[in-house]
C-alpha positions in Angstrom: 5.5 -56.1 -47.2 3.9 -53.3 -45.3 0.5 -52.1 -46.3 0.3 -48.9 -44.1 3.3 -46.6 -43.8 3.3 -44.0 -41.1 4.8 -40.5 -41.8 6.2 -37.8 -39.7 6.7 -34.2 -41.3 9.5 -32.1 -39.5 9.5 -28.5 -40.3 6.2 -26.6 -41.2 7.5 -23.7 -43.4 6.2 -23.1 -46.9 7.5 -26.5 -48.2 6.4 -28.6 -45.1 2.9 -26.9 -45.1 2.4 -27.5 -48.9 3.6 -31.1 -48.5 1.2 -31.8 -45.6 -1.9 -30.6 -47.6 -0.7 -32.4 -50.7 -0.3 -35.8 -48.9 -3.6 -35.5 -47.4 -5.4 -34.5 -50.6 -3.7 -37.4 -52.6 -4.1 -40.3 -50.2 -6.4 -42.2 -52.5 -4.2 -41.6 -55.6 -1.1 -42.7 -53.7 -2.9 -45.8 -52.6 -4.2 -46.5 -56.1 -0.8 -46.2 -57.6 1.4 -48.0 -54.9 -1.1 -50.3 -53.4 0.0 -48.7 -50.0 -1.9 -46.7 -47.4 -0.1 -43.8 -45.7 -0.9 -42.2 -42.4 0.5 -38.8 -41.2 1.1 -39.7 -37.3 3.4 -36.8 -36.2 4.2 -33.3 -37.4 6.7 -30.8 -35.9 7.5 -27.1 -36.0 9.0 -24.4 -33.8 5.8 -22.3 -33.4 2.7 -24.1 -32.6 0.7 -20.9 -32.8 1.7 -19.6 -36.2 -1.0 -19.2 -38.5 -1.2 -22.0 -41.2 -3.4 -22.8 -44.2 -4.6 -26.0 -42.4 -6.0 -26.8 -39.1 -3.3 -28.0 -36.8 -4.0 -31.6 -35.2 -2.7 -30.9 -31.9 -2.6 -34.7 -31.1 0.1 -35.5 -33.6 1.9 -32.1 -33.1 5.4 -32.0 -31.5 7.4 -28.9 -30.4 10.5 -31.2 -29.9 10.9 -33.4 -33.1 13.3 -36.0 -31.2 10.2 -36.8 -28.9 8.6 -38.3 -32.0 11.0 -41.2 -31.9 10.3 -42.0 -28.5 6.6 -41.8 -28.7 5.7 -42.9 -32.4 6.3 -45.7 -34.6 7.3 -44.2 -37.9 8.5 -45.6 -41.5 9.2 -42.3 -43.3 10.4 -39.2 -42.1 10.3 -36.0 -44.0 12.8 -33.4 -42.9 11.9 -30.0 -44.3 13.7 -27.6 -41.7 16.7 -26.8 -44.1 19.7 -26.5 -41.9 23.0 -27.9 -42.8 23.7 -28.9 -39.2 22.0 -28.8 -35.8 18.6 -30.4 -35.5 18.2 -31.3 -39.3 21.4 -33.5 -39.2 20.5 -34.7 -35.7 16.9 -36.0 -36.6 18.0 -37.5 -40.0 20.9 -39.2 -38.5 18.4 -40.4 -35.7 15.8 -41.7 -38.2 18.3 -43.6 -40.3 20.0 -45.3 -37.3 16.4 -46.3 -36.1 15.8 -48.0 -39.7 13.5 -45.1 -40.7 13.6 -44.0 -44.4 14.2 -40.5 -44.8 13.2 -37.8 -47.5 14.5 -34.2 -47.6 14.8 -31.4 -49.7 17.9 -30.1 -47.9 20.6 -29.4 -50.3 22.8 -27.9 -47.6 22.6 -31.0 -45.5 23.3 -33.4 -48.3 26.0 -31.3 -49.7 27.8 -31.2 -46.4 27.0 -34.4 -44.9 25.5 -36.5 -47.6 28.5 -39.1 -47.5 27.9 -39.8 -43.8 24.3 -39.9 -44.0 24.4 -42.3 -47.0 26.7 -44.8 -45.3 24.2 -44.7 -42.4 21.2 -45.4 -44.9 23.1 -48.2 -46.4 24.2 -49.7 -43.1 20.5 -49.8 -42.0 19.0 -50.8 -45.3 16.6 -47.8 -45.5 16.3 -45.0 -48.3 17.7 -41.6 -47.9 16.1 -39.6 -50.8 16.8 -36.0 -51.9 15.3 -35.5 -55.3 13.9 -32.2 -54.2 17.4 -30.9 -53.2 18.3 -29.9 -56.6 16.4 -28.1 -59.4 12.9 -28.1 -57.5 10.4 -30.2 -59.7 12.9 -31.5 -62.3 13.7 -35.2 -61.8 17.4 -34.6 -62.4 18.8 -36.8 -59.7 16.8 -39.9 -60.8 17.6 -39.0 -64.4 21.3 -39.5 -63.6 20.8 -42.4 -61.2 18.5 -44.4 -63.4 17.7 -43.2 -66.6 21.4 -42.2 -67.5 23.0 -44.9 -65.4 25.0 -46.5 -68.2 26.3 -43.5 -69.7 29.7 -41.9 -68.9 28.9 -38.4 -68.1 31.6 -35.7 -68.3 29.8 -32.5 -67.8 26.5 -31.2 -66.0 25.9 -27.5 -66.0 23.0 -25.0 -66.1 20.8 -22.7 -64.1 20.3 -24.2 -60.7 18.8 -21.2 -58.7 15.4 -19.8 -59.8 15.7 -16.7 -57.5 18.9 -15.4 -59.2 17.5 -16.2 -62.5 14.2 -14.4 -62.1 16.3 -11.3 -60.7 18.7 -11.2 -63.8 15.7 -11.8 -66.2 13.6 -9.0 -64.4 16.5 -6.6 -64.5 16.5 -6.9 -68.3 12.9 -6.8 -68.8 12.0 -4.0 -66.4 15.0 -2.0 -66.6 15.2 -1.8 -62.9 18.1 -1.9 -60.4 19.2 -4.9 -58.6 17.7 -3.7 -55.1 14.4 -3.0 -56.7 14.0 -6.4 -58.4 15.3 -8.3 -55.3 12.4 -6.5 -53.3 10.0 -7.5 -56.1 11.4 -11.1 -55.8 10.8 -11.1 -52.0 7.2 -9.9 -52.3 6.6 -12.6 -54.8 8.0 -15.3 -52.5 10.8 -16.1 -54.8 13.5 -14.8 -52.6 13.6 -15.1 -48.7 12.1 -12.2 -47.1 14.6 -11.8 -44.2 18.1 -12.9 -45.7 18.2 -14.1 -49.2 22.1 -14.1 -49.0 22.6 -18.0 -49.7 20.7 -17.5 -53.1 22.5 -14.3 -54.1 26.1 -15.2 -53.2 26.0 -18.5 -55.2 25.9 -20.9 -52.0 22.6 -22.4 -52.9 23.6 -23.2 -56.4 27.1 -24.5 -55.3 25.6 -27.0 -52.7 23.6 -28.3 -55.9 26.7 -28.5 -58.0 28.3 -30.8 -55.2 25.5 -33.0 -55.3 25.2 -33.3 -59.0 28.8 -34.0 -59.6 28.8 -36.7 -56.7 25.9 -38.5 -58.5 27.3 -37.8 -62.1 30.8 -38.9 -61.6 30.2 -41.5 -58.9 32.7 -39.5 -56.3 32.4 -38.7 -52.9 31.2 -35.4 -52.2 34.2 -32.9 -52.8 35.6 -30.5 -50.3 37.8 -28.8 -52.9 38.1 -25.0 -52.8 36.3 -23.6 -55.9 35.1 -20.5 -57.7 31.9 -19.4 -56.2 30.6 -16.1 -57.1 27.0 -14.8 -56.9 25.0 -11.9 -58.5 25.3 -9.3 -55.9 27.6 -7.2 -57.8 25.9 -7.3 -61.2 24.8 -3.8 -62.1 22.0 -2.9 -64.3 24.9 -1.1 -66.5 26.2 -4.6 -67.2 22.9 -6.0 -68.1 22.4 -3.2 -70.7 25.8 -3.7 -72.1 25.4 -7.4 -72.4 22.2 -6.8 -74.3 23.9 -4.5 -76.8 26.3 -7.4 -77.4 23.5 -9.9 -78.0 24.3 -11.6 -74.6 22.6 -12.3 -71.3 24.0 -12.8 -67.9 23.1 -16.1 -66.0 24.3 -17.6 -63.0 25.6 -20.9 -64.0 26.6 -24.0 -61.9 29.3 -26.3 -63.8 30.7 -29.5 -62.8 32.9 -31.6 -65.3 35.8 -34.0 -65.6 38.9 -32.1 -67.2 41.9 -34.4 -67.7 40.7 -37.0 -65.2 40.2 -34.2 -62.6 37.1 -32.8 -60.9 36.1 -29.1 -61.7 33.3 -27.4 -59.9 32.3 -23.7 -60.0 29.3 -21.3 -59.7 29.6 -17.9 -61.3 27.7 -15.3 -63.4 28.2 -16.1 -67.1 27.6 -14.2 -70.3 25.8 -16.4 -72.8 24.5 -15.8 -76.2 20.8 -14.7 -76.5 20.7 -17.2 -79.3 21.8 -20.1 -77.0 19.3 -22.5 -75.3 20.6 -21.5 -71.9 20.3 -17.8 -72.7 16.5 -18.2 -73.0 15.8 -19.9 -69.8 14.2 -17.0 -68.0 12.2 -16.1 -64.9 12.3 -18.6 -61.9 13.0 -21.7 -64.3 16.0 -24.0 -63.9 17.6 -25.9 -66.7 20.3 -28.8 -66.3 22.3 -30.0 -69.3 24.0 -33.3 -69.2 26.7 -34.3 -71.5 27.6 -38.1 -71.8 28.3 -41.0 -73.9 26.3 -42.6 -75.7 23.5 -40.2 -75.0 25.1 -37.1 -76.1 23.5 -34.1 -74.7 20.4 -34.2 -72.5 18.3 -31.3 -71.4 15.9 -31.0 -68.5 14.0 -27.6 -67.6 11.5 -26.9 -65.3 10.6 -24.7 -62.3 13.3 -24.7 -59.7 11.8 -23.0 -56.8 8.7 -22.8 -54.6 6.7 -25.4 -52.7 4.7 -26.7 -55.6 7.7 -28.1 -57.7 9.6 -29.1 -54.6 6.5 -31.2 -53.2 6.5 -32.8 -56.6 9.8 -34.3 -56.1 9.4 -35.0 -52.5 6.1 -37.2 -53.4 8.2 -38.7 -56.2 10.6 -40.0 -53.4 7.7 -41.1 -51.3 6.6 -43.3 -54.2 10.0 -44.9 -54.5 9.9 -45.9 -50.9 6.1 -47.2 -51.0 7.0 -49.4 -54.1 9.5 -51.1 -52.0 12.7 -49.8 -53.9 15.7 -49.7 -51.6 18.3 -47.4 -53.4 21.9 -46.4 -52.6 21.4 -42.8 -52.0 23.9 -41.8 -54.7 23.2 -44.6 -57.2 26.2 -46.8 -56.2 27.4 -48.1 -52.7 29.5 -45.7 -50.6 32.5 -48.1 -50.8 32.6 -47.8 -54.6 32.4 -44.0 -54.7 35.9 -42.7 -55.1 37.8 -39.4 -54.4 38.7 -37.5 -57.6 41.7 -35.0 -57.6 40.8 -31.4 -58.0 41.3 -29.5 -61.3 43.3 -26.4 -60.4 40.9 -23.6 -61.0 43.8 -21.2 -61.7 44.1 -23.1 -65.0 40.2 -22.4 -65.8 40.1 -20.6 -69.1 37.5 -18.2 -70.4 36.9 -15.1 -72.4 36.3 -12.1 -70.0 34.0 -9.3 -70.0 36.0 -6.5 -67.9 34.2 -3.1 -67.1 36.4 -0.3 -65.8 34.9 3.1 -64.4 37.5 5.7 -65.1 38.5 9.3 -65.1 38.0 10.5 -68.5 41.6 11.7 -69.2 44.3 10.9 -71.8 46.4 7.7 -71.1 43.9 5.7 -69.0 43.0 3.4 -71.8 46.6 2.7 -72.8 47.5 2.3 -69.1 44.6 -0.5 -69.1 45.6 -2.1 -72.3 49.3 -2.4 -71.4 48.4 -4.1 -68.1 46.2 -6.6 -69.8 49.0 -7.3 -72.3 51.6 -7.9 -69.3 49.3 -10.6 -68.0 48.8 -12.3 -71.5 45.0 -11.0 -71.8 44.7 -10.2 -75.4 41.8 -7.9 -76.4 39.1 -8.8 -78.8 36.7 -5.8 -78.5 36.7 -2.5 -76.7 33.6 -0.2 -76.1 34.3 3.3 -74.7 31.5 5.3 -73.2 32.4 8.9 -72.2 30.4 10.8 -69.6 31.6 14.3 -70.5 29.5 16.0 -67.7 31.1 14.2 -64.8 34.4 13.8 -66.6 34.3 10.0 -66.4 34.0 7.1 -68.8 33.0 3.4 -69.0 35.5 1.2 -70.7 34.2 -2.4 -71.5 36.8 -4.9 -72.8 36.0 -8.2 -74.2 39.1 -10.4 -74.1 40.1 -13.6 -75.8 40.4 -16.7 -73.5 42.8 -16.4 -70.6 43.5 -18.3 -67.4 41.9 -17.5 -64.2 45.3 -16.7 -62.4 46.0 -14.3 -65.2 42.8 -12.4 -64.7 43.3 -12.5 -60.9 46.6 -11.1 -60.8 46.0 -8.5 -63.5 42.7 -7.0 -61.8 44.4 -6.8 -58.3 46.8 -4.0 -59.9 44.0 -2.0 -61.1 42.6 -1.6 -57.4 45.5 0.6 -56.5 45.2 3.0 -59.4 43.8 6.6 -58.7 42.4 6.9 -62.2 40.3 3.7 -62.0 37.2 4.9 -59.7 36.2 1.4 -58.3 37.3 -2.2 -58.8 36.8 -3.6 -62.3 33.7 -5.6 -62.9 34.6 -9.2 -64.3 32.0 -11.5 -65.9 33.3 -14.7 -67.6 31.9 -15.8 -71.0 30.6 -19.1 -71.5 32.9 -21.2 -73.5 
């Protein structure tokens, strides 16, 4: 067994920077707990001159990360760039082929190429570890792979994106608009300062759903077309109305087995203020696992930021230093199956529908008649007139209906001159 492990860190953004400092600070602690010494022998980033919170050791710095493989003997590579393709994929592939263990927080890479990379890791008898790719500091992947390994898991769902959860919580608490709260999130470092689109449109959470479902159900990462919606269209008005109904809006990621078929989705969801998930606020993440014989397990913690992410990265480091060669997805690639997709048109929910309309007679009956035509039955109606502007807001809570009914019905309303904008649809959590 090796006593000294040589490490390379590629990508020195927020996470890479924090990780570099953490490893140097905790070398003695790591040696005490694993019996192994570690040494950072290479670091790489695009910009050598960028100001960082540590003094750059120019002897180990590489502008081209691929040069590391030619000039250094390394045992463990941390990939912290974060792209799904390009240089991120190239360096991880190269490392695995050269029998180098890889640790990454890159959920986009794993969700897209995880099967291919897992196969490479297994073939070369090295580890591909990605605990930090889902839910920050929560050890959710290890819990599924190890702690719950004998359970038959049927559903995993929860709040998987700290940025969107902060925005929705803060809109409710501060009574400020989406744009103002997004700016606040960017100033606090919870949202990307340049382009936070992948958080806001649900892509980040959906990549995590793909990874979770693959681990939970022993399936190859699915490529099915699924419902993926973000929070960009959530208005402060929806937050206020939801609060009056004793509800909160949360962006939920869900994966489950329905009739032996795989269902995956990410969308804004109305949940009760009295529920557990309804009280997970701020940048917190929470993941709920349903299975047999365990029943329901809940894991909660900070899901964003360099601190929680580095905690999971170091956890993966410990796994490797202790000599545990793991199958990346818990079971061999050859034993992971493909599961047929559940038809999302048949997904059933109660709906929250908000219409902005001209305040005139006959508009409400027009809406209710159309809903009835598409088998959407009404549970509750709230009508708020704006006499000054001759407008009104109509909110309808429906009984359960299918996704296809909702889609077909709402497409008709877009063509009506008495309805001033496309209706807002938010699903209620079943």
